[in-house]
Biopython code that builds the backbone (N, CA, C, O; Angstrom):
import numpy as np
from Bio.PDB.StructureBuilder import StructureBuilder

atoms = [
    (1, "MET", "N", (78.985, 122.252, 89.686)),
    (1, "MET", "CA", (79.938, 123.278, 91.013)),
    (1, "MET", "C", (79.235, 122.675, 91.594)),
    (1, "MET", "O", (78.108, 122.571, 91.110)),
    (2, "VAL", "N", (79.451, 122.135, 92.609)),
    (2, "VAL", "CA", (78.935, 122.272, 93.968)),
    (2, "VAL", "C", (78.152, 123.523, 95.031)),
    (2, "VAL", "O", (78.467, 124.690, 95.262)),
    (3, "LYS", "N", (77.443, 122.986, 95.337)),
    (3, "LYS", "CA", (76.810, 123.864, 96.374)),
    (3, "LYS", "C", (76.698, 124.133, 97.827)),
    (3, "LYS", "O", (76.986, 125.104, 98.527)),
    (4, "SER", "N", (76.168, 122.920, 98.066)),
    (4, "SER", "CA", (76.632, 122.893, 99.482)),
    (4, "SER", "C", (78.090, 123.248, 100.675)),
    (4, "SER", "O", (79.214, 123.030, 100.223)),
    (5, "ALA", "N", (78.030, 123.502, 101.377)),
    (5, "ALA", "CA", (78.960, 124.253, 101.863)),
    (5, "ALA", "C", (80.033, 123.154, 102.671)),
    (5, "ALA", "O", (81.191, 123.372, 103.029)),
    (6, "ALA", "N", (79.414, 122.203, 102.785)),
    (6, "ALA", "CA", (80.966, 120.539, 103.206)),
    (6, "ALA", "C", (80.983, 120.303, 102.443)),
    (6, "ALA", "O", (82.145, 119.928, 102.284)),
    (7, "ALA", "N", (80.272, 120.127, 101.207)),
    (7, "ALA", "CA", (80.434, 119.840, 99.854)),
    (7, "ALA", "C", (82.168, 120.000, 99.235)),
    (7, "ALA", "O", (82.954, 119.169, 98.778)),
    (8, "LYS", "N", (82.304, 122.080, 99.589)),
    (8, "LYS", "CA", (82.677, 122.769, 99.826)),
    (8, "LYS", "C", (84.126, 122.573, 100.236)),
    (8, "LYS", "O", (85.258, 122.732, 99.781)),
    (9, "LYS", "N", (83.416, 122.079, 101.496)),
    (9, "LYS", "CA", (85.060, 122.034, 102.482)),
    (9, "LYS", "C", (85.508, 120.920, 102.379)),
    (9, "LYS", "O", (86.682, 120.850, 102.741)),
    (10, "ARG", "N", (85.080, 120.020, 102.043)),
    (10, "ARG", "CA", (84.998, 118.333, 101.684)),
    (10, "ARG", "C", (86.698, 118.817, 100.124)),
    (10, "ARG", "O", (87.840, 118.358, 100.086)),
    (11, "ILE", "N", (86.134, 119.659, 99.349)),
    (11, "ILE", "CA", (86.746, 119.614, 98.710)),
    (11, "ILE", "C", (88.262, 120.453, 98.608)),
    (11, "ILE", "O", (89.211, 119.912, 98.041)),
    (12, "ARG", "N", (88.362, 121.590, 99.112)),
    (12, "ARG", "CA", (89.226, 122.643, 100.478)),
    (12, "ARG", "C", (90.362, 121.130, 100.796)),
    (12, "ARG", "O", (91.502, 120.890, 100.398)),
    (13, "LEU", "N", (88.983, 120.000, 102.075)),
    (13, "LEU", "CA", (90.291, 119.650, 102.690)),
    (13, "LEU", "C", (91.429, 118.550, 101.984)),
    (13, "LEU", "O", (92.570, 118.238, 102.325)),
    (14, "ASN", "N", (90.395, 118.045, 100.628)),
    (14, "ASN", "CA", (91.129, 116.966, 100.172)),
    (14, "ASN", "C", (91.882, 117.291, 99.170)),
    (14, "ASN", "O", (92.340, 116.508, 98.339)),
    (15, "GLU", "N", (92.101, 118.938, 99.231)),
    (15, "GLU", "CA", (93.066, 119.215, 98.295)),
    (15, "GLU", "C", (94.346, 119.560, 98.760)),
    (15, "GLU", "O", (95.252, 119.661, 97.933)),
    (16, "GLU", "N", (94.661, 119.843, 100.478)),
    (16, "GLU", "CA", (95.157, 120.443, 101.164)),
    (16, "GLU", "C", (96.026, 119.067, 101.614)),
    (16, "GLU", "O", (97.247, 118.928, 101.543)),
    (17, "ARG", "N", (95.087, 118.146, 102.071)),
    (17, "ARG", "CA", (95.945, 116.401, 102.730)),
    (17, "ARG", "C", (96.402, 115.566, 100.773)),
    (17, "ARG", "O", (96.986, 114.553, 100.387)),
    (18, "ARG", "N", (95.890, 116.435, 100.281)),
    (18, "ARG", "CA", (96.982, 115.440, 99.024)),
    (18, "ARG", "C", (97.943, 116.358, 98.602)),
    (18, "ARG", "O", (99.090, 115.947, 98.424)),
    (19, "LEU", "N", (97.651, 117.626, 98.395)),
    (19, "LEU", "CA", (99.077, 118.109, 98.790)),
    (19, "LEU", "C", (100.047, 118.340, 100.087)),
    (19, "LEU", "O", (100.932, 119.189, 100.194)),
    (20, "ALA", "N", (99.793, 117.721, 100.690)),
    (20, "ALA", "CA", (100.435, 117.547, 101.751)),
    (20, "ALA", "C", (101.218, 115.892, 101.617)),
    (20, "ALA", "O", (102.418, 115.907, 101.888)),
    (21, "ASN", "N", (100.755, 114.815, 101.311)),
    (21, "ASN", "CA", (100.966, 113.324, 100.672)),
    (21, "ASN", "C", (101.770, 113.335, 100.022)),
    (21, "ASN", "O", (102.717, 112.564, 100.176)),
    (22, "LYS", "N", (101.682, 114.556, 98.658)),
    (22, "LYS", "CA", (102.502, 115.102, 97.742)),
    (22, "LYS", "C", (103.424, 115.144, 98.412)),
    (22, "LYS", "O", (104.195, 114.204, 98.216)),
    (23, "ALA", "N", (103.768, 115.945, 99.271)),
    (23, "ALA", "CA", (104.857, 116.749, 99.621)),
    (23, "ALA", "C", (105.968, 115.269, 100.512)),
    (23, "ALA", "O", (107.189, 115.155, 100.619)),
    (24, "LYS", "N", (104.963, 114.486, 100.929)),
    (24, "LYS", "CA", (105.808, 113.298, 102.525)),
    (24, "LYS", "C", (106.747, 112.823, 100.854)),
    (24, "LYS", "O", (107.803, 113.161, 100.318)),
    (25, "LYS", "N", (105.901, 112.121, 100.622)),
    (25, "LYS", "CA", (106.143, 110.692, 99.036)),
    (25, "LYS", "C", (107.363, 111.634, 98.726)),
    (25, "LYS", "O", (108.528, 111.246, 98.813)),
    (26, "SER", "N", (106.938, 113.107, 98.299)),
    (26, "SER", "CA", (108.909, 113.430, 97.621)),
    (26, "SER", "C", (109.583, 113.328, 98.577)),
    (26, "SER", "O", (110.688, 112.930, 98.209)),
    (27, "ALA", "N", (109.534, 113.525, 100.086)),
    (27, "ALA", "CA", (110.831, 113.626, 100.807)),
    (27, "ALA", "C", (111.092, 112.711, 101.189)),
    (27, "ALA", "O", (112.196, 112.787, 101.728)),
    (28, "MET", "N", (110.453, 111.258, 101.262)),
    (28, "MET", "CA", (110.720, 109.858, 101.480)),
    (28, "MET", "C", (111.309, 109.848, 100.179)),
    (28, "MET", "O", (112.512, 110.112, 100.191)),
    (29, "LYS", "N", (110.838, 109.635, 99.137)),
    (29, "LYS", "CA", (111.853, 109.559, 97.541)),
    (29, "LYS", "C", (113.243, 109.703, 97.898)),
    (29, "LYS", "O", (113.990, 108.861, 98.397)),
    (30, "THR", "N", (113.590, 111.454, 97.412)),
    (30, "THR", "CA", (115.040, 111.480, 97.700)),
    (30, "THR", "C", (115.453, 111.594, 99.134)),
    (30, "THR", "O", (116.500, 112.233, 99.232)),
    (31, "SER", "N", (115.019, 111.223, 100.164)),
    (31, "SER", "CA", (115.811, 109.943, 101.380)),
    (31, "SER", "C", (116.089, 109.560, 100.681)),
    (31, "SER", "O", (117.301, 109.672, 100.868)),
    (32, "ILE", "N", (115.914, 108.679, 99.087)),
    (32, "ILE", "CA", (115.776, 106.811, 99.510)),
    (32, "ILE", "C", (117.440, 107.467, 98.382)),
    (32, "ILE", "O", (118.642, 107.215, 98.296)),
    (33, "LYS", "N", (116.178, 108.597, 97.606)),
    (33, "LYS", "CA", (117.593, 108.646, 95.919)),
    (33, "LYS", "C", (118.836, 108.466, 96.993)),
    (33, "LYS", "O", (119.563, 107.474, 96.934)),
    (34, "ARG", "N", (119.005, 109.412, 97.891)),
    (34, "ARG", "CA", (120.591, 110.203, 98.503)),
    (34, "ARG", "C", (120.727, 108.797, 98.679)),
    (34, "ARG", "O", (121.381, 108.235, 97.800)),
    (35, "VAL", "N", (120.224, 108.018, 99.690)),
    (35, "VAL", "CA", (121.397, 106.659, 100.189)),
    (35, "VAL", "C", (121.590, 105.633, 99.342)),
    (35, "VAL", "O", (122.514, 104.842, 99.533)),
    (36, "LEU", "N", (120.713, 105.511, 98.262)),
    (36, "LEU", "CA", (121.290, 104.809, 96.516)),
    (36, "LEU", "C", (122.750, 105.562, 95.879)),
    (36, "LEU", "O", (123.903, 105.197, 95.648)),
    (37, "GLU", "N", (122.045, 106.678, 95.768)),
    (37, "GLU", "CA", (123.056, 108.129, 95.669)),
    (37, "GLU", "C", (124.880, 107.192, 95.868)),
    (37, "GLU", "O", (125.740, 106.690, 95.144)),
    (38, "ALA", "N", (124.633, 107.416, 97.198)),
    (38, "ALA", "CA", (125.590, 107.376, 98.440)),
    (38, "ALA", "C", (126.881, 106.309, 98.478)),
    (38, "ALA", "O", (128.078, 106.343, 98.764)),
    (39, "VAL", "N", (125.384, 104.848, 97.769)),
    (39, "VAL", "CA", (125.607, 103.712, 98.282)),
    (39, "VAL", "C", (126.865, 103.775, 96.534)),
    (39, "VAL", "O", (128.053, 103.465, 96.630)),
    (40, "GLU", "N", (126.291, 104.176, 95.301)),
    (40, "GLU", "CA", (126.241, 104.208, 94.259)),
    (40, "GLU", "C", (127.914, 104.826, 94.015)),
    (40, "GLU", "O", (128.825, 104.411, 93.298)),
    (41, "ARG", "N", (127.825, 105.980, 94.951)),
    (41, "ARG", "CA", (128.998, 106.393, 94.941)),
    (41, "ARG", "C", (130.496, 105.745, 95.454)),
    (41, "ARG", "O", (131.667, 106.090, 95.298)),
    (42, "GLY", "N", (129.974, 104.884, 95.987)),
    (42, "GLY", "CA", (131.207, 103.864, 97.410)),
    (42, "GLY", "C", (130.984, 104.794, 98.516)),
    (42, "GLY", "O", (132.113, 104.767, 99.007)),
    (43, "SER", "N", (130.349, 105.558, 99.214)),
    (43, "SER", "CA", (130.552, 106.357, 99.972)),
    (43, "SER", "C", (130.306, 105.830, 101.363)),
    (43, "SER", "O", (129.407, 106.486, 101.891)),
    (44, "LEU", "N", (130.884, 104.669, 102.325)),
    (44, "LEU", "CA", (130.633, 104.396, 102.638)),
    (44, "LEU", "C", (129.557, 104.798, 103.906)),
    (44, "LEU", "O", (128.557, 104.214, 104.324)),
    (45, "GLU", "N", (130.129, 105.882, 104.261)),
    (45, "GLU", "CA", (129.982, 106.817, 105.514)),
    (45, "GLU", "C", (128.374, 107.408, 105.163)),
    (45, "GLU", "O", (127.308, 106.912, 105.528)),
    (46, "ASP", "N", (128.548, 108.347, 104.524)),
    (46, "ASP", "CA", (127.180, 109.131, 103.839)),
    (46, "ASP", "C", (125.971, 108.309, 103.409)),
    (46, "ASP", "O", (124.841, 108.701, 103.118)),
    (47, "ALA", "N", (126.677, 106.587, 103.450)),
    (47, "ALA", "CA", (125.290, 106.074, 103.276)),
    (47, "ALA", "C", (124.976, 105.835, 104.824)),
    (47, "ALA", "O", (123.796, 105.911, 105.167)),
    (48, "ARG", "N", (125.755, 105.607, 105.588)),
    (48, "ARG", "CA", (124.852, 105.231, 107.198)),
    (48, "ARG", "C", (124.815, 106.439, 107.317)),
    (48, "ARG", "O", (124.419, 106.675, 108.459)),
    (49, "LYS", "N", (125.028, 107.457, 106.714)),
    (49, "LYS", "CA", (124.501, 108.221, 107.788)),
    (49, "LYS", "C", (122.757, 108.555, 106.877)),
    (49, "LYS", "O", (121.714, 108.995, 107.359)),
    (50, "ALA", "N", (122.966, 108.272, 105.946)),
    (50, "ALA", "CA", (121.416, 108.364, 105.036)),
    (50, "ALA", "C", (120.103, 107.954, 105.502)),
    (50, "ALA", "O", (119.006, 108.460, 105.268)),
    (51, "LEU", "N", (120.321, 107.251, 105.991)),
    (51, "LEU", "CA", (119.998, 105.389, 105.859)),
    (51, "LEU", "C", (119.115, 105.416, 107.544)),
    (51, "LEU", "O", (118.476, 104.366, 107.620)),
    (52, "PRO", "N", (119.014, 105.861, 108.208)),
    (52, "PRO", "CA", (118.481, 105.970, 109.541)),
    (52, "PRO", "C", (117.127, 107.243, 108.624)),
    (52, "PRO", "O", (116.001, 106.898, 108.267)),
    (53, "LEU", "N", (117.640, 108.440, 108.487)),
    (53, "LEU", "CA", (116.172, 109.340, 108.085)),
    (53, "LEU", "C", (115.399, 108.869, 107.064)),
    (53, "LEU", "O", (114.261, 109.243, 106.779)),
    (54, "ALA", "N", (116.337, 107.682, 106.296)),
    (54, "ALA", "CA", (115.518, 107.614, 105.526)),
    (54, "ALA", "C", (114.307, 106.532, 105.478)),
    (54, "ALA", "O", (113.251, 106.339, 104.876)),
    (55, "VAL", "N", (115.115, 105.946, 106.488)),
    (55, "VAL", "CA", (113.884, 104.316, 106.977)),
    (55, "VAL", "C", (112.645, 105.299, 107.919)),
    (55, "VAL", "O", (111.455, 105.002, 108.030)),
    (56, "LYS", "N", (113.321, 106.487, 108.506)),
    (56, "LYS", "CA", (112.525, 107.192, 109.762)),
    (56, "LYS", "C", (111.216, 107.459, 108.472)),
    (56, "LYS", "O", (110.128, 106.896, 108.595)),
    (57, "LYS", "N", (111.561, 108.507, 107.109)),
    (57, "LYS", "CA", (111.087, 109.006, 106.704)),
    (57, "LYS", "C", (109.719, 108.193, 106.145)),
    (57, "LYS", "O", (108.562, 108.612, 106.158)),
    (58, "ILE", "N", (110.422, 106.375, 105.451)),
    (58, "ILE", "CA", (109.306, 106.040, 104.700)),
    (58, "ILE", "C", (108.625, 105.203, 106.161)),
    (58, "ILE", "O", (107.617, 104.718, 105.646)),
    (59, "ASP", "N", (108.583, 104.735, 107.727)),
    (59, "ASP", "CA", (107.892, 104.526, 108.171)),
    (59, "ASP", "C", (107.309, 105.176, 108.653)),
    (59, "ASP", "O", (106.489, 104.575, 109.348)),
    (60, "LYS", "N", (107.155, 107.097, 108.759)),
    (60, "LYS", "CA", (106.598, 107.555, 108.637)),
    (60, "LYS", "C", (105.202, 107.795, 107.394)),
    (60, "LYS", "O", (104.071, 108.157, 107.719)),
    (61, "ALA", "N", (105.551, 107.557, 106.289)),
    (61, "ALA", "CA", (104.804, 107.439, 105.010)),
    (61, "ALA", "C", (103.787, 106.637, 105.002)),
    (61, "ALA", "O", (102.742, 106.839, 104.384)),
    (62, "ALA", "N", (104.163, 105.227, 106.019)),
    (62, "ALA", "CA", (103.592, 104.191, 105.888)),
    (62, "ALA", "C", (102.612, 104.150, 107.430)),
    (62, "ALA", "O", (101.804, 103.375, 107.941)),
    (63, "LYS", "N", (102.961, 104.885, 107.619)),
    (63, "LYS", "CA", (101.992, 105.321, 109.405)),
    (63, "LYS", "C", (100.851, 105.623, 109.342)),
    (63, "LYS", "O", (99.854, 105.350, 110.011)),
    (64, "THR", "N", (101.202, 106.668, 107.828)),
    (64, "THR", "CA", (99.840, 107.867, 107.809)),
    (64, "THR", "C", (99.158, 107.859, 106.490)),
    (64, "THR", "O", (98.564, 108.780, 105.928)),
    (65, "ASN", "N", (99.496, 105.836, 105.859)),
    (65, "ASN", "CA", (99.015, 105.548, 104.646)),
    (65, "ASN", "C", (99.693, 105.923, 103.462)),
    (65, "ASN", "O", (99.599, 105.185, 102.481)),
    (66, "ILE", "N", (100.075, 106.516, 103.432)),
    (66, "ILE", "CA", (100.957, 107.316, 102.424)),
    (66, "ILE", "C", (101.329, 106.622, 101.298)),
    (66, "ILE", "O", (101.200, 107.028, 100.143)),
    (67, "ILE", "N", (102.066, 104.951, 101.850)),
    (67, "ILE", "CA", (102.404, 104.136, 100.613)),
    (67, "ILE", "C", (101.610, 103.289, 101.855)),
    (67, "ILE", "O", (101.071, 103.842, 102.814)),
    (68, "HIS", "N", (101.670, 101.518, 101.571)),
    (68, "HIS", "CA", (101.225, 100.041, 102.015)),
    (68, "HIS", "C", (102.335, 99.699, 102.749)),
    (68, "HIS", "O", (103.419, 99.700, 102.167)),
    (69, "ALA", "N", (102.270, 99.353, 104.129)),
    (69, "ALA", "CA", (102.954, 98.836, 104.572)),
    (69, "ALA", "C", (104.561, 97.892, 104.171)),
    (69, "ALA", "O", (105.771, 97.871, 104.398)),
    (70, "ASN", "N", (103.231, 97.073, 103.276)),
    (70, "ASN", "CA", (104.456, 95.877, 102.707)),
    (70, "ASN", "C", (105.756, 96.785, 101.518)),
    (70, "ASN", "O", (106.855, 96.487, 101.049)),
    (71, "THR", "N", (104.792, 98.022, 101.439)),
    (71, "THR", "CA", (105.463, 98.543, 100.108)),
    (71, "THR", "C", (106.911, 99.701, 100.663)),
    (71, "THR", "O", (107.768, 100.295, 100.009)),
    (72, "ALA", "N", (106.582, 99.608, 102.377)),
    (72, "ALA", "CA", (107.305, 99.903, 103.208)),
    (72, "ALA", "C", (108.457, 98.637, 103.584)),
    (72, "ALA", "O", (109.573, 98.838, 104.066)),
    (73, "ALA", "N", (108.119, 97.868, 103.380)),
    (73, "ALA", "CA", (108.912, 97.109, 104.390)),
    (73, "ALA", "C", (109.812, 96.924, 103.270)),
    (73, "ALA", "O", (111.033, 96.918, 103.430)),
    (74, "ARG", "N", (109.220, 96.763, 102.070)),
    (74, "ARG", "CA", (110.416, 96.462, 101.176)),
    (74, "ARG", "C", (110.766, 97.248, 100.289)),
    (74, "ARG", "O", (110.614, 96.890, 99.121)),
    (75, "ARG", "N", (111.446, 98.796, 100.641)),
    (75, "ARG", "CA", (111.777, 99.833, 100.218)),
    (75, "ARG", "C", (113.038, 100.136, 100.901)),
    (75, "ARG", "O", (114.072, 100.615, 100.435)),
    (76, "LYS", "N", (112.652, 99.629, 102.542)),
    (76, "LYS", "CA", (113.322, 99.757, 103.810)),
    (76, "LYS", "C", (114.255, 98.309, 103.810)),
    (76, "LYS", "O", (115.310, 98.243, 104.441)),
    (77, "SER", "N", (113.884, 97.529, 103.264)),
    (77, "SER", "CA", (114.792, 96.399, 102.865)),
    (77, "SER", "C", (115.670, 96.562, 101.527)),
    (77, "SER", "O", (116.787, 96.074, 101.359)),
    (78, "ARG", "N", (114.930, 97.365, 100.587)),
    (78, "ARG", "CA", (116.047, 97.480, 99.403)),
    (78, "ARG", "C", (117.534, 98.469, 99.513)),
    (78, "ARG", "O", (118.561, 98.502, 98.836)),
    (79, "ILE", "N", (116.990, 99.327, 100.881)),
    (79, "ILE", "CA", (117.743, 100.215, 100.814)),
    (79, "ILE", "C", (119.128, 99.656, 101.726)),
    (79, "ILE", "O", (120.322, 99.896, 101.546)),
    (80, "ALA", "N", (118.477, 98.861, 102.713)),
    (80, "ALA", "CA", (119.593, 98.603, 103.942)),
    (80, "ALA", "C", (120.053, 97.498, 103.626)),
    (80, "ALA", "O", (120.962, 97.134, 104.371)),
    (81, "LYS", "N", (119.676, 96.489, 102.441)),
    (81, "LYS", "CA", (120.547, 95.858, 101.517)),
    (81, "LYS", "C", (121.495, 96.056, 101.114)),
    (81, "LYS", "O", (122.597, 95.594, 101.408)),
    (82, "ALA", "N", (121.153, 96.869, 100.284)),
    (82, "ALA", "CA", (122.427, 98.227, 99.623)),
    (82, "ALA", "C", (123.269, 98.018, 100.250)),
    (82, "ALA", "O", (124.007, 97.038, 100.144)),
    (83, "VAL", "N", (123.401, 99.433, 101.542)),
    (83, "VAL", "CA", (124.176, 99.533, 102.415)),
    (83, "VAL", "C", (125.386, 98.573, 102.921)),
    (83, "VAL", "O", (126.596, 98.789, 102.850)),
    (84, "ALA", "N", (124.426, 97.000, 103.664)),
    (84, "ALA", "CA", (124.521, 96.215, 103.679)),
    (84, "ALA", "C", (125.957, 95.437, 102.768)),
    (84, "ALA", "O", (126.838, 94.952, 103.479)),
    (85, "GLY", "N", (126.115, 95.359, 101.282)),
    (85, "GLY", "CA", (126.414, 95.119, 100.191)),
    (85, "GLY", "C", (127.799, 96.136, 100.237)),
    (85, "GLY", "O", (128.936, 95.735, 100.484)),
    (86, "LEU", "N", (127.507, 97.205, 100.009)),
    (86, "LEU", "CA", (128.605, 98.374, 100.398)),
    (86, "LEU", "C", (129.472, 97.850, 102.162)),
    (86, "LEU", "O", (130.699, 97.881, 102.261)),
    (87, "GLU", "N", (128.881, 97.567, 102.943)),
    (87, "GLU", "CA", (129.704, 97.062, 103.937)),
    (87, "GLU", "C", (130.595, 96.055, 103.420)),
    (87, "GLU", "O", (131.822, 95.958, 103.445)),
    (88, "LYS", "N", (129.734, 95.370, 102.971)),
    (88, "LYS", "CA", (130.775, 94.255, 103.043)),
    (88, "LYS", "C", (132.100, 94.215, 102.139)),
    (88, "LYS", "O", (133.126, 93.552, 102.287)),
    (89, "GLN", "N", (131.772, 95.057, 101.246)),
    (89, "GLN", "CA", (132.528, 95.252, 99.528)),
    (89, "GLN", "C", (134.133, 96.002, 100.682)),
    (89, "GLN", "O", (135.285, 95.731, 100.346)),
    (90, "ALA", "N", (133.786, 97.037, 102.155)),
    (90, "ALA", "CA", (134.618, 98.122, 101.778)),
    (90, "ALA", "C", (135.676, 97.074, 103.348)),
    (90, "ALA", "O", (136.778, 97.475, 103.723)),
]
sb = StructureBuilder()
sb.init_structure("model")
sb.init_model(0)
sb.init_chain("A")
sb.init_seg("    ")
for serial, (resi, resn, name, xyz) in enumerate(atoms, 1):
    if name == "N":
        sb.init_residue(resn, " ", resi, " ")
    sb.init_atom(name, np.array(xyz, "f"), 0.0, 1.0, " ", f" {name:<3s}", serial, name[0])
structure = sb.get_structure()
């Protein structure tokens, strides 16, 4: 067990940050899932509404280093491509 006050604080802050990052990452994944589910259902309107929110969540996660910038770009590209494919079908 750590004894110094600084080490205790580090442990406490690391745990708080881990939980905050986990929540942000989960919210990002949920928003991506909403877009992909709308595409799967064939609901173009729902997909178009969900896409900007998903992109915003992905950008926020990348900005705060929860995910890597290239991972963010890849995920945004994939969901945009899925919505564009649905638009072509319609």
